Structure formats: structure tokens, C-alpha cells
N, CA, C and O atoms as a Maestro MAE file, in Angstrom:
{
 s_m_m2io_version
 :::
 2.0.0
}

f_m_ct {
 s_m_title
 :::
 protein
 m_atom[288] {
  # First column is atom index #
  i_m_mmod_type
  r_m_x_coord
  r_m_y_coord
  r_m_z_coord
  i_m_residue_number
  s_m_chain_name
  s_m_pdb_residue_name
  s_m_pdb_atom_name
  i_m_atomic_number
  :::
  1 25 -0.429 -8.299 -17.350 1 A "MET " " N  " 7
  2 3 0.072 -7.140 -16.875 1 A "MET " " CA " 6
  3 2 -1.056 -6.355 -16.065 1 A "MET " " C  " 6
  4 15 -2.152 -6.378 -16.624 1 A "MET " " O  " 8
  5 25 -1.007 -5.764 -15.032 2 A "ARG " " N  " 7
  6 3 -1.949 -4.948 -14.223 2 A "ARG " " CA " 6
  7 2 -1.934 -3.479 -14.696 2 A "ARG " " C  " 6
  8 15 -0.886 -2.834 -14.747 2 A "ARG " " O  " 8
  9 25 -3.113 -2.986 -15.033 3 A "LEU " " N  " 7
  10 3 -3.287 -1.345 -15.128 3 A "LEU " " CA " 6
  11 2 -3.011 -0.934 -13.920 3 A "LEU " " C  " 6
  12 15 -3.154 -1.563 -12.871 3 A "LEU " " O  " 8
  13 25 -2.453 0.552 -14.135 4 A "SER " " N  " 7
  14 3 -2.179 1.429 -12.914 4 A "SER " " CA " 6
  15 2 -3.491 1.674 -12.267 4 A "SER " " C  " 6
  16 15 -4.360 2.193 -12.967 4 A "SER " " O  " 8
  17 25 -3.792 1.347 -10.912 5 A "MET " " N  " 7
  18 3 -4.758 1.733 -10.205 5 A "MET " " CA " 6
  19 2 -4.472 2.694 -8.983 5 A "MET " " C  " 6
  20 15 -3.363 2.657 -8.451 5 A "MET " " O  " 8
  21 25 -5.426 3.533 -8.542 6 A "LYS " " N  " 7
  22 3 -5.119 4.406 -7.559 6 A "LYS " " CA " 6
  23 2 -5.842 3.745 -6.224 6 A "LYS " " C  " 6
  24 15 -6.910 3.188 -6.474 6 A "LYS " " O  " 8
  25 25 -5.471 3.728 -5.029 7 A "TYR " " N  " 7
  26 3 -5.926 3.558 -3.855 7 A "TYR " " CA " 6
  27 2 -5.732 4.502 -2.814 7 A "TYR " " C  " 6
  28 15 -4.647 5.047 -2.612 7 A "TYR " " O  " 8
  29 25 -6.799 4.717 -2.124 8 A "ARG " " N  " 7
  30 3 -6.710 5.795 -0.909 8 A "ARG " " CA " 6
  31 2 -5.854 5.120 0.276 8 A "ARG " " C  " 6
  32 15 -6.002 3.951 0.632 8 A "ARG " " O  " 8
  33 25 -4.985 5.982 0.805 9 A "VAL " " N  " 7
  34 3 -4.171 5.584 1.755 9 A "VAL " " CA " 6
  35 2 -4.551 6.723 2.960 9 A "VAL " " C  " 6
  36 15 -4.471 7.940 2.794 9 A "VAL " " O  " 8
  37 25 -4.970 6.064 4.174 10 A "LEU " " N  " 7
  38 3 -5.091 6.787 5.281 10 A "LEU " " CA " 6
  39 2 -3.934 6.754 5.983 10 A "LEU " " C  " 6
  40 15 -3.373 5.671 6.151 10 A "LEU " " O  " 8
  41 25 -3.393 7.952 6.509 11 A "ILE " " N  " 7
  42 3 -2.241 8.069 7.402 11 A "ILE " " CA " 6
  43 2 -2.363 8.795 8.547 11 A "ILE " " C  " 6
  44 15 -2.722 9.971 8.488 11 A "ILE " " O  " 8
  45 25 -2.063 8.150 9.794 12 A "GLU " " N  " 7
  46 3 -2.269 8.721 11.139 12 A "GLU " " CA " 6
  47 2 -1.032 8.466 11.881 12 A "GLU " " C  " 6
  48 15 -0.372 7.427 11.896 12 A "GLU " " O  " 8
  49 25 -0.812 9.600 12.512 13 A "GLN " " N  " 7
  50 3 0.434 9.614 13.525 13 A "GLN " " CA " 6
  51 2 -0.023 8.943 14.933 13 A "GLN " " C  " 6
  52 15 -0.955 9.361 15.620 13 A "GLN " " O  " 8
  53 25 0.795 7.835 15.239 14 A "ASP " " N  " 7
  54 3 0.331 7.017 16.694 14 A "ASP " " CA " 6
  55 2 0.986 7.962 17.853 14 A "ASP " " C  " 6
  56 15 1.603 9.014 17.686 14 A "ASP " " O  " 8
  57 25 0.698 7.331 19.003 15 A "GLU " " N  " 7
  58 3 1.025 8.076 20.227 15 A "GLU " " CA " 6
  59 2 2.637 7.991 20.225 15 A "GLU " " C  " 6
  60 15 3.158 8.885 20.892 15 A "GLU " " O  " 8
  61 25 3.378 7.240 19.707 16 A "ASP " " N  " 7
  62 3 4.782 7.157 19.659 16 A "ASP " " CA " 6
  63 2 5.352 8.114 18.420 16 A "ASP " " C  " 6
  64 15 6.562 8.048 18.201 16 A "ASP " " O  " 8
  65 25 4.624 8.906 17.687 17 A "GLY " " N  " 7
  66 3 5.165 9.708 16.653 17 A "GLY " " CA " 6
  67 2 5.319 8.844 15.297 17 A "GLY " " C  " 6
  68 15 5.744 9.394 14.281 17 A "GLY " " O  " 8
  69 25 4.935 7.372 15.306 18 A "VAL " " N  " 7
  70 3 5.111 6.799 14.127 18 A "VAL " " CA " 6
  71 2 3.758 6.956 13.223 18 A "VAL " " C  " 6
  72 15 2.606 6.911 13.654 18 A "VAL " " O  " 8
  73 25 4.157 7.146 11.910 19 A "PHE " " N  " 7
  74 3 2.920 7.380 10.822 19 A "PHE " " CA " 6
  75 2 2.629 5.890 10.398 19 A "PHE " " C  " 6
  76 15 3.420 5.122 9.851 19 A "PHE " " O  " 8
  77 25 1.321 5.648 10.770 20 A "VAL " " N  " 7
  78 3 0.624 4.415 10.153 20 A "VAL " " CA " 6
  79 2 -0.167 4.625 9.059 20 A "VAL " " C  " 6
  80 15 -1.002 5.524 8.960 20 A "VAL " " O  " 8
  81 25 0.140 3.650 8.091 21 A "ALA " " N  " 7
  82 3 -0.713 3.884 6.887 21 A "ALA " " CA " 6
  83 2 -1.572 2.796 6.345 21 A "ALA " " C  " 6
  84 15 -1.057 1.715 6.057 21 A "ALA " " O  " 8
  85 25 -2.793 2.997 6.192 22 A "GLN " " N  " 7
  86 3 -3.844 1.851 6.013 22 A "GLN " " CA " 6
  87 2 -4.390 2.045 4.620 22 A "GLN " " C  " 6
  88 15 -4.551 3.193 4.207 22 A "GLN " " O  " 8
  89 25 -4.676 1.037 3.892 23 A "VAL " " N  " 7
  90 3 -5.411 1.029 2.433 23 A "VAL " " CA " 6
  91 2 -6.724 0.339 2.843 23 A "VAL " " C  " 6
  92 15 -6.788 -0.885 2.955 23 A "VAL " " O  " 8
  93 25 -7.695 1.096 3.049 24 A "PRO " " N  " 7
  94 3 -9.074 0.715 3.226 24 A "PRO " " CA " 6
  95 2 -9.774 -0.518 2.371 24 A "PRO " " C  " 6
  96 15 -10.472 -1.421 2.833 24 A "PRO " " O  " 8
  97 25 -9.387 -0.297 0.982 25 A "ALA " " N  " 7
  98 3 -9.801 -1.246 -0.051 25 A "ALA " " CA " 6
  99 2 -9.171 -2.537 -0.043 25 A "ALA " " C  " 6
  100 15 -9.655 -3.524 -0.598 25 A "ALA " " O  " 8
  101 25 -7.952 -2.520 0.670 26 A "LEU " " N  " 7
  102 3 -7.409 -4.034 0.533 26 A "LEU " " CA " 6
  103 2 -7.138 -4.289 2.270 26 A "LEU " " C  " 6
  104 15 -6.260 -3.753 2.945 26 A "LEU " " O  " 8
  105 25 -8.156 -5.250 2.723 27 A "PRO " " N  " 7
  106 3 -8.022 -5.520 3.932 27 A "PRO " " CA " 6
  107 2 -6.836 -5.998 4.640 27 A "PRO " " C  " 6
  108 15 -6.371 -7.058 4.222 27 A "PRO " " O  " 8
  109 25 -6.240 -5.421 5.649 28 A "GLY " " N  " 7
  110 3 -5.227 -6.040 6.235 28 A "GLY " " CA " 6
  111 2 -3.704 -5.168 5.722 28 A "GLY " " C  " 6
  112 15 -2.659 -5.190 6.371 28 A "GLY " " O  " 8
  113 25 -3.890 -4.522 4.571 29 A "CYS " " N  " 7
  114 3 -2.790 -3.818 4.083 29 A "CYS " " CA " 6
  115 2 -2.479 -2.550 5.017 29 A "CYS " " C  " 6
  116 15 -3.170 -1.538 4.907 29 A "CYS " " O  " 8
  117 25 -1.448 -2.624 5.916 30 A "VAL " " N  " 7
  118 3 -1.133 -1.742 6.708 30 A "VAL " " CA " 6
  119 2 0.480 -1.493 6.867 30 A "VAL " " C  " 6
  120 15 1.207 -2.487 6.861 30 A "VAL " " O  " 8
  121 25 0.943 -0.440 6.981 31 A "THR " " N  " 7
  122 3 2.308 -0.413 6.979 31 A "THR " " CA " 6
  123 2 2.780 0.991 7.817 31 A "THR " " C  " 6
  124 15 1.897 1.698 8.303 31 A "THR " " O  " 8
  125 25 3.962 1.296 7.938 32 A "GLN " " N  " 7
  126 3 4.381 2.493 8.834 32 A "GLN " " CA " 6
  127 2 5.723 3.026 8.440 32 A "GLN " " C  " 6
  128 15 6.551 2.413 7.766 32 A "GLN " " O  " 8
  129 25 5.854 4.251 8.937 33 A "GLY " " N  " 7
  130 3 7.073 4.985 8.646 33 A "GLY " " CA " 6
  131 2 7.569 6.020 9.648 33 A "GLY " " C  " 6
  132 15 6.667 6.515 10.324 33 A "GLY " " O  " 8
  133 25 8.705 6.423 9.875 34 A "THR " " N  " 7
  134 3 8.963 7.439 10.728 34 A "THR " " CA " 6
  135 2 8.490 8.918 10.216 34 A "THR " " C  " 6
  136 15 8.286 9.839 11.007 34 A "THR " " O  " 8
  137 25 8.354 9.026 8.931 35 A "THR " " N  " 7
  138 3 7.790 10.270 8.457 35 A "THR " " CA " 6
  139 2 6.637 9.967 7.627 35 A "THR " " C  " 6
  140 15 6.419 8.796 7.315 35 A "THR " " O  " 8
  141 25 5.813 10.988 7.205 36 A "ARG " " N  " 7
  142 3 4.593 10.674 6.260 36 A "ARG " " CA " 6
  143 2 5.219 10.330 4.915 36 A "ARG " " C  " 6
  144 15 4.675 9.435 4.269 36 A "ARG " " O  " 8
  145 25 6.287 10.927 4.416 37 A "PRO " " N  " 7
  146 3 6.600 10.324 3.038 37 A "PRO " " CA " 6
  147 2 7.104 9.080 3.075 37 A "PRO " " C  " 6
  148 15 7.016 8.366 2.076 37 A "PRO " " O  " 8
  149 25 7.725 8.621 4.268 38 A "GLU " " N  " 7
  150 3 8.334 7.127 4.201 38 A "GLU " " CA " 6
  151 2 7.017 6.200 4.533 38 A "GLU " " C  " 6
  152 15 6.892 5.115 3.965 38 A "GLU " " O  " 8
  153 25 6.152 6.617 5.367 39 A "ALA " " N  " 7
  154 3 4.805 5.673 5.422 39 A "ALA " " CA " 6
  155 2 4.184 5.634 4.004 39 A "ALA " " C  " 6
  156 15 3.758 4.548 3.612 39 A "ALA " " O  " 8
  157 25 4.090 6.752 3.171 40 A "LEU " " N  " 7
  158 3 3.465 6.705 1.940 40 A "LEU " " CA " 6
  159 2 4.405 5.710 0.940 40 A "LEU " " C  " 6
  160 15 3.909 4.928 0.128 40 A "LEU " " O  " 8
  161 25 5.542 5.854 1.111 41 A "ALA " " N  " 7
  162 3 6.535 5.062 0.203 41 A "ALA " " CA " 6
  163 2 6.374 3.575 0.605 41 A "ALA " " C  " 6
  164 15 6.343 2.688 -0.248 41 A "ALA " " O  " 8
  165 25 6.272 3.328 1.958 42 A "ASN " " N  " 7
  166 3 6.128 1.985 2.356 42 A "ASN " " CA " 6
  167 2 4.821 1.483 1.886 42 A "ASN " " C  " 6
  168 15 4.688 0.343 1.441 42 A "ASN " " O  " 8
  169 25 3.783 2.401 1.993 43 A "ALA " " N  " 7
  170 3 2.257 1.872 1.411 43 A "ALA " " CA " 6
  171 2 2.406 1.618 0.059 43 A "ALA " " C  " 6
  172 15 1.692 0.699 -0.344 43 A "ALA " " O  " 8
  173 25 3.161 2.184 -0.820 44 A "ARG " " N  " 7
  174 3 3.170 1.852 -2.363 44 A "ARG " " CA " 6
  175 2 3.596 0.464 -2.415 44 A "ARG " " C  " 6
  176 15 2.991 -0.346 -3.117 44 A "ARG " " O  " 8
  177 25 4.606 0.145 -1.709 45 A "GLU " " N  " 7
  178 3 5.238 -1.199 -1.690 45 A "GLU " " CA " 6
  179 2 4.424 -2.311 -1.121 45 A "GLU " " C  " 6
  180 15 4.500 -3.417 -1.657 45 A "GLU " " O  " 8
  181 25 3.541 -2.101 0.061 46 A "ALA " " N  " 7
  182 3 2.719 -2.878 0.618 46 A "ALA " " CA " 6
  183 2 1.471 -3.132 -0.607 46 A "ALA " " C  " 6
  184 15 1.062 -4.263 -0.871 46 A "ALA " " O  " 8
  185 25 1.088 -2.200 -1.115 47 A "ILE " " N  " 7
  186 3 0.045 -2.412 -2.103 47 A "ILE " " CA " 6
  187 2 0.392 -3.203 -3.337 47 A "ILE " " C  " 6
  188 15 -0.351 -4.021 -3.879 47 A "ILE " " O  " 8
  189 25 1.619 -2.864 -3.723 48 A "ALA " " N  " 7
  190 3 2.057 -3.724 -4.734 48 A "ALA " " CA " 6
  191 2 2.402 -5.110 -4.413 48 A "ALA " " C  " 6
  192 15 2.342 -5.939 -5.322 48 A "ALA " " O  " 8
  193 25 2.783 -5.496 -3.144 49 A "ALA " " N  " 7
  194 3 3.037 -6.710 -2.663 49 A "ALA " " CA " 6
  195 2 1.558 -7.420 -2.567 49 A "ALA " " C  " 6
  196 15 1.378 -8.547 -3.030 49 A "ALA " " O  " 8
  197 25 0.570 -6.708 -1.962 50 A "TYR " " N  " 7
  198 3 -0.522 -7.214 -1.851 50 A "TYR " " CA " 6
  199 2 -1.276 -7.800 -3.033 50 A "TYR " " C  " 6
  200 15 -1.701 -8.955 -3.040 50 A "TYR " " O  " 8
  201 25 -1.429 -6.869 -4.113 51 A "LEU " " N  " 7
  202 3 -1.931 -7.196 -5.193 51 A "LEU " " CA " 6
  203 2 -1.246 -8.324 -5.907 51 A "LEU " " C  " 6
  204 15 -1.935 -9.117 -6.549 51 A "LEU " " O  " 8
  205 25 0.204 -8.471 -5.837 52 A "GLU " " N  " 7
  206 3 0.859 -9.498 -6.515 52 A "GLU " " CA " 6
  207 2 0.643 -10.844 -5.803 52 A "GLU " " C  " 6
  208 15 0.680 -11.877 -6.473 52 A "GLU " " O  " 8
  209 25 0.424 -10.884 -4.502 53 A "SER " " N  " 7
  210 3 -0.101 -11.898 -3.902 53 A "SER " " CA " 6
  211 2 -1.506 -12.444 -4.285 53 A "SER " " C  " 6
  212 15 -1.752 -13.650 -4.312 53 A "SER " " O  " 8
  213 25 -2.382 -11.501 -4.572 54 A "LEU " " N  " 7
  214 3 -3.806 -11.789 -5.145 54 A "LEU " " CA " 6
  215 2 -3.543 -12.417 -6.316 54 A "LEU " " C  " 6
  216 15 -4.122 -13.478 -6.549 54 A "LEU " " O  " 8
  217 25 -2.584 -11.848 -7.294 55 A "GLU " " N  " 7
  218 3 -2.540 -12.475 -8.676 55 A "GLU " " CA " 6
  219 2 -1.945 -13.763 -8.632 55 A "GLU " " C  " 6
  220 15 -2.260 -14.607 -9.471 55 A "GLU " " O  " 8
  221 25 -1.093 -14.006 -7.715 56 A "LYS " " N  " 7
  222 3 -0.523 -15.297 -7.813 56 A "LYS " " CA " 6
  223 2 -1.513 -16.490 -7.339 56 A "LYS " " C  " 6
  224 15 -1.400 -17.648 -7.741 56 A "LYS " " O  " 8
  225 25 -2.448 -16.064 -6.473 57 A "ARG " " N  " 7
  226 3 -3.380 -17.066 -6.014 57 A "ARG " " CA " 6
  227 2 -4.805 -17.098 -6.769 57 A "ARG " " C  " 6
  228 15 -5.802 -17.723 -6.408 57 A "ARG " " O  " 8
  229 25 -4.654 -16.246 -7.943 58 A "ASP " " N  " 7
  230 3 -5.786 -15.954 -8.951 58 A "ASP " " CA " 6
  231 2 -7.030 -15.659 -8.112 58 A "ASP " " C  " 6
  232 15 -8.115 -16.215 -8.285 58 A "ASP " " O  " 8
  233 25 -6.751 -14.660 -7.113 59 A "GLU " " N  " 7
  234 3 -8.002 -14.143 -6.535 59 A "GLU " " CA " 6
  235 2 -8.253 -12.701 -7.009 59 A "GLU " " C  " 6
  236 15 -7.280 -12.039 -7.369 59 A "GLU " " O  " 8
  237 25 -9.467 -12.173 -7.036 60 A "PRO " " N  " 7
  238 3 -9.939 -10.929 -7.567 60 A "PRO " " CA " 6
  239 2 -9.111 -9.861 -7.219 60 A "PRO " " C  " 6
  240 15 -8.525 -10.113 -6.166 60 A "PRO " " O  " 8
  241 25 -8.838 -8.799 -7.670 61 A "ILE " " N  " 7
  242 3 -8.268 -7.486 -7.357 61 A "ILE " " CA " 6
  243 2 -9.550 -6.553 -7.048 61 A "ILE " " C  " 6
  244 15 -10.461 -6.281 -7.830 61 A "ILE " " O  " 8
  245 25 -9.399 -6.156 -5.791 62 A "PRO " " N  " 7
  246 3 -10.384 -5.264 -5.158 62 A "PRO " " CA " 6
  247 2 -10.253 -3.916 -6.026 62 A "PRO " " C  " 6
  248 15 -9.155 -3.390 -6.207 62 A "PRO " " O  " 8
  249 25 -11.398 -3.416 -6.529 63 A "PRO " " N  " 7
  250 3 -11.405 -2.080 -7.200 63 A "PRO " " CA " 6
  251 2 -10.954 -1.112 -6.221 63 A "PRO " " C  " 6
  252 15 -11.175 -1.302 -5.025 63 A "PRO " " O  " 8
  253 25 -10.230 0.094 -6.713 64 A "PRO " " N  " 7
  254 3 -9.923 1.074 -5.790 64 A "PRO " " CA " 6
  255 2 -11.236 1.818 -5.262 64 A "PRO " " C  " 6
  256 15 -12.266 1.777 -5.934 64 A "PRO " " O  " 8
  257 25 -11.182 2.450 -4.130 65 A "ILE " " N  " 7
  258 3 -12.314 3.214 -3.632 65 A "ILE " " CA " 6
  259 2 -12.388 4.518 -4.368 65 A "ILE " " C  " 6
  260 15 -11.437 5.295 -4.449 65 A "ILE " " O  " 8
  261 25 -13.587 4.720 -4.909 66 A "VAL " " N  " 7
  262 3 -13.732 6.207 -5.690 66 A "VAL " " CA " 6
  263 2 -14.634 6.901 -4.670 66 A "VAL " " C  " 6
  264 15 -15.598 6.382 -4.106 66 A "VAL " " O  " 8
  265 25 -14.125 8.317 -4.494 67 A "GLU " " N  " 7
  266 3 -14.771 9.121 -3.719 67 A "GLU " " CA " 6
  267 2 -15.026 10.466 -4.343 67 A "GLU " " C  " 6
  268 15 -14.279 10.803 -5.261 67 A "GLU " " O  " 8
  269 25 -15.970 11.262 -3.966 68 A "GLU " " N  " 7
  270 3 -16.399 12.538 -4.478 68 A "GLU " " CA " 6
  271 2 -16.224 13.451 -3.331 68 A "GLU " " C  " 6
  272 15 -16.642 13.058 -2.242 68 A "GLU " " O  " 8
  273 25 -15.657 14.634 -3.417 69 A "ILE " " N  " 7
  274 3 -15.489 15.631 -2.381 69 A "ILE " " CA " 6
  275 2 -16.610 16.620 -2.970 69 A "ILE " " C  " 6
  276 15 -16.553 17.013 -4.135 69 A "ILE " " O  " 8
  277 25 -17.546 16.962 -2.162 70 A "ILE " " N  " 7
  278 3 -18.643 17.649 -2.042 70 A "ILE " " CA " 6
  279 2 -18.607 19.234 -1.408 70 A "ILE " " C  " 6
  280 15 -18.652 19.303 -0.180 70 A "ILE " " O  " 8
  281 25 -18.549 20.149 -1.959 71 A "GLU " " N  " 7
  282 3 -18.332 21.439 -1.259 71 A "GLU " " CA " 6
  283 2 -19.723 22.060 -1.029 71 A "GLU " " C  " 6
  284 15 -20.501 22.190 -1.974 71 A "GLU " " O  " 8
  285 25 -20.057 22.463 0.289 72 A "VAL " " N  " 7
  286 3 -21.285 23.072 0.751 72 A "VAL " " CA " 6
  287 2 -21.184 24.356 1.209 72 A "VAL " " C  " 6
  288 15 -22.184 24.946 1.620 72 A "VAL " " O  " 8
  :::
 }
 m_bond[287] {
  # First column is bond index #
  i_m_from
  i_m_to
  i_m_order
  :::
  1 1 2 1
  2 2 3 1
  3 3 4 2
  4 3 5 1
  5 5 6 1
  6 6 7 1
  7 7 8 2
  8 7 9 1
  9 9 10 1
  10 10 11 1
  11 11 12 2
  12 11 13 1
  13 13 14 1
  14 14 15 1
  15 15 16 2
  16 15 17 1
  17 17 18 1
  18 18 19 1
  19 19 20 2
  20 19 21 1
  21 21 22 1
  22 22 23 1
  23 23 24 2
  24 23 25 1
  25 25 26 1
  26 26 27 1
  27 27 28 2
  28 27 29 1
  29 29 30 1
  30 30 31 1
  31 31 32 2
  32 31 33 1
  33 33 34 1
  34 34 35 1
  35 35 36 2
  36 35 37 1
  37 37 38 1
  38 38 39 1
  39 39 40 2
  40 39 41 1
  41 41 42 1
  42 42 43 1
  43 43 44 2
  44 43 45 1
  45 45 46 1
  46 46 47 1
  47 47 48 2
  48 47 49 1
  49 49 50 1
  50 50 51 1
  51 51 52 2
  52 51 53 1
  53 53 54 1
  54 54 55 1
  55 55 56 2
  56 55 57 1
  57 57 58 1
  58 58 59 1
  59 59 60 2
  60 59 61 1
  61 61 62 1
  62 62 63 1
  63 63 64 2
  64 63 65 1
  65 65 66 1
  66 66 67 1
  67 67 68 2
  68 67 69 1
  69 69 70 1
  70 70 71 1
  71 71 72 2
  72 71 73 1
  73 73 74 1
  74 74 75 1
  75 75 76 2
  76 75 77 1
  77 77 78 1
  78 78 79 1
  79 79 80 2
  80 79 81 1
  81 81 82 1
  82 82 83 1
  83 83 84 2
  84 83 85 1
  85 85 86 1
  86 86 87 1
  87 87 88 2
  88 87 89 1
  89 89 90 1
  90 90 91 1
  91 91 92 2
  92 91 93 1
  93 93 94 1
  94 94 95 1
  95 95 96 2
  96 95 97 1
  97 97 98 1
  98 98 99 1
  99 99 100 2
  100 99 101 1
  101 101 102 1
  102 102 103 1
  103 103 104 2
  104 103 105 1
  105 105 106 1
  106 106 107 1
  107 107 108 2
  108 107 109 1
  109 109 110 1
  110 110 111 1
  111 111 112 2
  112 111 113 1
  113 113 114 1
  114 114 115 1
  115 115 116 2
  116 115 117 1
  117 117 118 1
  118 118 119 1
  119 119 120 2
  120 119 121 1
  121 121 122 1
  122 122 123 1
  123 123 124 2
  124 123 125 1
  125 125 126 1
  126 126 127 1
  127 127 128 2
  128 127 129 1
  129 129 130 1
  130 130 131 1
  131 131 132 2
  132 131 133 1
  133 133 134 1
  134 134 135 1
  135 135 136 2
  136 135 137 1
  137 137 138 1
  138 138 139 1
  139 139 140 2
  140 139 141 1
  141 141 142 1
  142 142 143 1
  143 143 144 2
  144 143 145 1
  145 145 146 1
  146 146 147 1
  147 147 148 2
  148 147 149 1
  149 149 150 1
  150 150 151 1
  151 151 152 2
  152 151 153 1
  153 153 154 1
  154 154 155 1
  155 155 156 2
  156 155 157 1
  157 157 158 1
  158 158 159 1
  159 159 160 2
  160 159 161 1
  161 161 162 1
  162 162 163 1
  163 163 164 2
  164 163 165 1
  165 165 166 1
  166 166 167 1
  167 167 168 2
  168 167 169 1
  169 169 170 1
  170 170 171 1
  171 171 172 2
  172 171 173 1
  173 173 174 1
  174 174 175 1
  175 175 176 2
  176 175 177 1
  177 177 178 1
  178 178 179 1
  179 179 180 2
  180 179 181 1
  181 181 182 1
  182 182 183 1
  183 183 184 2
  184 183 185 1
  185 185 186 1
  186 186 187 1
  187 187 188 2
  188 187 189 1
  189 189 190 1
  190 190 191 1
  191 191 192 2
  192 191 193 1
  193 193 194 1
  194 194 195 1
  195 195 196 2
  196 195 197 1
  197 197 198 1
  198 198 199 1
  199 199 200 2
  200 199 201 1
  201 201 202 1
  202 202 203 1
  203 203 204 2
  204 203 205 1
  205 205 206 1
  206 206 207 1
  207 207 208 2
  208 207 209 1
  209 209 210 1
  210 210 211 1
  211 211 212 2
  212 211 213 1
  213 213 214 1
  214 214 215 1
  215 215 216 2
  216 215 217 1
  217 217 218 1
  218 218 219 1
  219 219 220 2
  220 219 221 1
  221 221 222 1
  222 222 223 1
  223 223 224 2
  224 223 225 1
  225 225 226 1
  226 226 227 1
  227 227 228 2
  228 227 229 1
  229 229 230 1
  230 230 231 1
  231 231 232 2
  232 231 233 1
  233 233 234 1
  234 234 235 1
  235 235 236 2
  236 235 237 1
  237 237 238 1
  238 238 239 1
  239 239 240 2
  240 239 241 1
  241 241 242 1
  242 242 243 1
  243 243 244 2
  244 243 245 1
  245 245 246 1
  246 246 247 1
  247 247 248 2
  248 247 249 1
  249 249 250 1
  250 250 251 1
  251 251 252 2
  252 251 253 1
  253 253 254 1
  254 254 255 1
  255 255 256 2
  256 255 257 1
  257 257 258 1
  258 258 259 1
  259 259 260 2
  260 259 261 1
  261 261 262 1
  262 262 263 1
  263 263 264 2
  264 263 265 1
  265 265 266 1
  266 266 267 1
  267 267 268 2
  268 267 269 1
  269 269 270 1
  270 270 271 1
  271 271 272 2
  272 271 273 1
  273 273 274 1
  274 274 275 1
  275 275 276 2
  276 275 277 1
  277 277 278 1
  278 278 279 1
  279 279 280 2
  280 279 281 1
  281 281 282 1
  282 282 283 1
  283 283 284 2
  284 283 285 1
  285 285 286 1
  286 286 287 1
  287 287 288 2
  :::
 }
}
């Protein structure tokens, strides 16, 4: 059983208005949606499928990216 992990998702709107979601800690884990919420929901599914695939192949699970926000 996998513990809950948090991954940063970058969402950008492309020239056609589609929202593209990428997960930097998981190379190749990219999805999209017609709205930001849809792209985010699709990203959750893509992350789960990506991690499940790694587990089935007994490959290591990449750690989530940890970031700090510094105010200056």
C-alpha cells in the first residue's frame, strides 16, 4: 500500500485554449483538459497510473518535489 504523496503539477494553457498539465517529478507524465479543473483531475489520474505502472515493474517511486516559497 502506497502512502499519500504530493506532486507539483504545472498547468499552462496552449494556443488552442487547452490546459496542459505536466508533473515535473514524473518524466513523461503529461495530460490535458478543456478547463483547469479538468486538467487537474486528469493529472491526478495520470499520476496514479504512472505510480501504479512503476510499482508493477518494481521500479523506484520518485520522491515528490519539495519547494519552499521565500518572500523578499
